[in-house]
N, C-alpha and C positions, 0 to 999 in steps of 0.2 A: 578258771581254764584260757586254752590257747586259740588263735584261727588257725587253720592247717597253713597261712603260711607263715605263720609264727614260730609252730612246729615244725614245719618243715627245716625253717633258720637253726632249727636247736640242736637238728636230730642228723641232718641228711651230711654225711663228712667226706663226701668223692672231691677228688682236687677241681677245687673252683668255685665250693659251694660257699658261704659264709661261717659255716662251723669248721668246717675243713682247713679254711687257712688259718681261723683261731688255734685247732689244734697243734698244726704245722710250726706252732713257735714254743713248742714244748719240746722236752725231751719224753720219748715214750718207751715203752719195753718192748721188746722186738723179740725177745724169747730166753729161756733157761740157757746160761752158760754153756752145760754140760751139753748141749742138747748139737754144739757143731763143735767137732773134732777138728786137730790138725791132717789135712790131707785126708777130711773124712767126708761123710756122706753130707751135700751139699741139704738146708732145710726152707722149703716151705714156707713163705710170709705174706699173708696178708694184712694191708695197716691202711686206714684209713682210704680203702675203694683200691689199694693199689698193689698189684703182685709181685712182689720180690723174692728174693731166694737170698738169704744168707749163708755164708762159707765161712771158714777157719782155716788160711792160707799156713804152709809149711813153718812158717815162722810164727804163728800161734797169732797173728791180726785178724780180726772179723772184716768180712767185708760184706756189703751188704746193697745189692744193686737191682736193677727191674730184670721179671725173671724172665722176659723176652729179650733173644739174643738183638741184638742192634742191625746183625748182616742183614739174614731172612725171615729173624721173628722165631727160633726154634725155641724151644723153655730149655735155658742152662740148668734145670734140676737132672735134667738126664746126662751133664754135665762131667768132667772128669777136673776133679780138684786135684792138684799135681803140679810139685817146684814151685809154691807162691801162685797160683794164680789159678782160676777155672778156665779150664778149655772146653768150649760148645762142642758138643760131637758131631756136629752136621759136616762143619769146613775150619774147625780146627781152632776156631779166634780164641784167644788166650785174652783173657781180664786180670788185673791187678785187683786187690782189695778195692783200690780209692775209683774201679769202673775204667780204668783206662788198660785200653786193648793193646799188648806188648808182642804180639805174634802171631800170624794167620800161615795156616801148614798151604792155603789154597793158593799164598801171592807168591809172586819171587820175592829173594829174599834180599832183592839189591830199591827194592822202594820203600818208601818210608808212610806207606798208605795207612801202617797199623797205629802210626803216633795220630794221625786225624781224626781216631774214634775212640769215641769214651760212651759206655752205658750209663744209663741214669746211676747215679748211685749217692747212696747218704752217708755222713760221718757216725762212726760209731765210738760206744763207753763202755767198763764194763765196770759195774758195783753193785752190791750185794746180792753178787748170782744172777742176774740177770745181764742181758746183753741192751743197750739201749741207741737209740737214734735219734738224729733230728732232721728234720723233711721241711726245714724250711730255707729263709733266704739266709746265706753264709752269716753276712752281717746281723742279721739280729739273732743269732745264738744266744740263748742264755746259758746261766754258770750250771753245773751238769746236777744231774738231781740229790745233792747230797744230803737226802734225808739221815735221822738218827738210827733206822734200822739200815740204811745203807752200810752206814759206817762200821756199823758194830761187829766183831766177830764172828767169825764164821760158824761158830758153837752157840755163839748168843742169838742167831738169827736161823728164821725158818723160810723158806717160801716158795709156793707151789701153781696153779695154773687152773683154767678148768675154762673149757669152750661154754658159750652159753648164747641160746638162738634168742634173740630180740637185739634191739639198738640199744647202744651205749646207756643211754639217757636213762631210761624207762630202769635201766639194770641197776645205775647207781643212784638213781631216785631212791630207789630201795634201801640200799646202804646208808643215805640220809635220813632214813625217818626213822627217828628214836621210839616214836610212840610204836611200832607194831611189834618190837623184839620180844616184849613177855607175851603178845598174844600168837603171831605166829610159830613160833621156837616154843611154846611153853611145853613140857611136861603135864600130865595131869596129876600124876603123881610122885612120890621117891621110891615106889615103889615097883620099877623099872629101872634097865639100863639102857633103855635109847636114848637115844642124844636126845639132848631139848636143853631148855632152863629151867633148873628147878622150882618149885610151886613155894619155898620159903626163902627164894632170892629176894634179896632188897625190892627190885624195880617190880618183880612182880606181884609181891605184898601192896606196896605202893599205890597210890591212885594214878588214876590217868595223869601223864605228864605235863605240866605246863614249860612252853620252849622260849628260852632267849638265845637270842643271836647277836656276835659280835663281830662285824666285819672289819675285815682288815686286808694289808694291802694283799695278801697272795688270796683270799678266799672268806671264811669266817672259823670262828671257835664257836659252836653252838651247844646250848644244855638241858637235858630234859631234868627236869628238877618235879620229884614225886613228894606229897604227903607220905609221911612212911608211916611215923605214928603222930600222938597229940602233940609231939615237941621234937621232933626228928624230920630232915628232907633227908631222900636219896640224890642224890645230884648226879648226872653220867655226862661228861661233858668231852664234848668231840670234836676234829679240826675237820672241814671243808678246804683242799687247796686244788685250785686248780690246775689243769679241768676237769680231770677225774676221779682223785683220792678223797680216800676217806683214811683217815687217822680215829682207833676207838682204845678205847678198856676192854682186853678180850674180860668178860661175865664170870668164864672158867678158869681163869687162872689164878682167884683173891689176890688181884695185883698184883700179879707178879711179869705180867705180860701186857705191853705194848702190841694191837694189831692194827688191822685194815686192810683194804680193798684198793685197787685200781681197774677203773671199767676201761679197757683202752677197745677205740673200735677198728672193728678189723673191715667194716663196712658196713652199709645204712640197717641192715637186719642182724647182721651178729657182731660178740665182741669178744674176747678174751678178758678173763678175771683173773687180776692175779693178787692171789692171796697171800698175805706177809704177816710175820711174828719176830719180836725179838725182848729179849728181856734186858733193863736196862739195869738190873743189880746186877745181873749172871745167873740169875737163880730159875728156876720152872721148866727150863727147854729139855727137860729131860725124856720124856714121855709123848715124842711127837708123833707114834702111833694112833695113840690115845685122842689126842689132837685130829688127826685126820679123820680118824672115825665119829667125832662128833659132828665134824663138817659136811662128812660123807664123801671124802677126795682120799679112802685111803685105800689098801691094796683089791684090786679087783673091781671098786667100784667108778673106774673110768676106762677109756678105752688108751691105747696107745699115742691116739691123735689128740686126747686130754678131753674126748666128751663123755659126756654121763653115763654111766651104765642105765640110772635110773632118770628115764626122759622123758619130754612132749609124748614120744611117737607110744611110750610104756606107758602113760598115765602117772610117770613117776615110781609106777608101782606102789602108790596108795596101797596102806592094808586098814582098811574100814573097820576090822574090827581092833586094832591097835588103838584108830583115833577115837572110837568110844571110851576104850579105859585108862590109854596112857599117852598118849602124844596128840597134840589138839590138831593137827594138821592128818596123822596117819601115815607122814611120809619119813622115812629115814634120812637124815643129815640135813644140818643147819642149813648150809650150800644151799643142800636140794631142794630143801622148802622157801628159800629165797627165789632160787631159778623158776621155781614150780607157778609159783604166782606171777611173778616179771615175763616170762616168757606165754604162760595164759592167755596176755592182755595183748598178744600177737606182734609179728614181727615189729611195728611202729605204732604204741597206742594213741586210740582216737584222743587228743588231749581238748578237744572242744567240747564233749560231753560229761568231764568232769565236775566235780564239786569239790572244791576244797576248803577244809578248815582249817580254826587255830591250831593245830596239830600238825599243817603242812606248814607250816611256818618258814623252816626250811627247808623246804622246795621251792616255794615263792621266790625264795632271795639268791638261791641258787642262781634259778634260771633270769632271774634279773641280772646277777652278775654275767653271764655266760654270753645272752645277749647285749650286756654293757662292754663287754670283750670282744665279739665281734664287732661292733661299731668303733672300738678305739683301733682295732688292725686293721680296719677297711681306711679311716684316718691315718694311716701310717705311725700307729704310737705304739704301744707298749703295753700289753695286758696286764692284769693282775695274775700274779705267780709267778712271773719271770723272774724277779730276784732271788737272793737267799735268805730271806727272814723266815721261812717254813722251816730250815734246816734242821731245828731240836724242839718243836715243837711237840707234845706227846697228849695223853687223854690223860680222864681220870674216873671213878666210878668211887664214891664215897658217903659217906651218911654226917650228917651235920645235925647240930642245931638248929632247931626252925627259925631262931633268932635271929642267925648269924646271916651277915652277909657271903654270896654264896662267891662271888667274883673274887671278892676279898680273899676269902678262905684256899680258894684253888690257884690264883693266878701263879705262885710259886710253879705249881705242881704242870698247870697246862701249858704254861712259859718261862721252862729251866732258863737258866744263866747257860750260855756254850762254855762246855771245859776247855782250858785252854790250859798247853803243857809251859 
């Protein structure tokens, strides 16, 4: 359990907060690349408690700046995206993609006043179909987030996003909790096409997992080890990469797909969850509609602003009859099932009343690492996960002999050597 002070330190992300300062030391997703077009509509972005605007200028460059115009505070979301800049409709002040004011329609042309004005703006980069930004000190900018999936060819990866109505930490704790997967997401029978984990899958048939966590300089690798048969183990290996990324094996893919999530804080009470997957072998990515259906993010399951149709306000359209006969929850969609339990805790869960056990080992160590990162940043240092050692890590889901050394058996798969040309 955590005290209220400890809980606040790990959950609150606005400017000046301990966790907000830590978060600003990493590259973070802003949105999907396709959401902004050259000279197209600006995109409202809420990130770490800041109201921002993203736009793509005439030349294709992406700008990310404060939504409020530095002149009189009008929203730049109403702005005109034209001729390599975003122009405020109130007095015609125009800003380039770096936030520099380049023209003022309400000021004489013979003044250099515009050169003295610069909006709050953050650098951007694009990879993996996403726009990324770094909101921290310029001299502390880490290497770009070149995960294996962001470097994969477009036809070997897929990414989408979903709005979640709770604090980022309790959402991420669900993703780092391997013990819940064969429970919350379980199908009671194979005689249904409702999304869920088949009762015949190894990590459903196996016993409750024993967790092993190996700390690294980017976060940790962790393993759920289940006794499957008398002489077999099921081993599922994940990675946690500071501060909000999980990498896992997609259990529905037959080991063809590596997948994961990023729980990016919009503010203290909401986060945007980026769901990604890729195929290291180049196979298994053919049926994305099926994957979206399994997750509950398919056509008709989300609003245009990425909010769930099955939501807190309608009890996720839980089907009690399906809960009796077909799935453990009666809620349609694996991701929706996750969000239902996480959002049911309230905007920020009270961790002073929780009772953690051995199955929560990964969560306990993650909290410790985040708290350590907060202290490192406060002391002027570089927190874990700001290097490049996580670039090639992937995940595993395998069955092996009960007498095997699981670390030795999985090391090459979990930590493959970089591909060199």
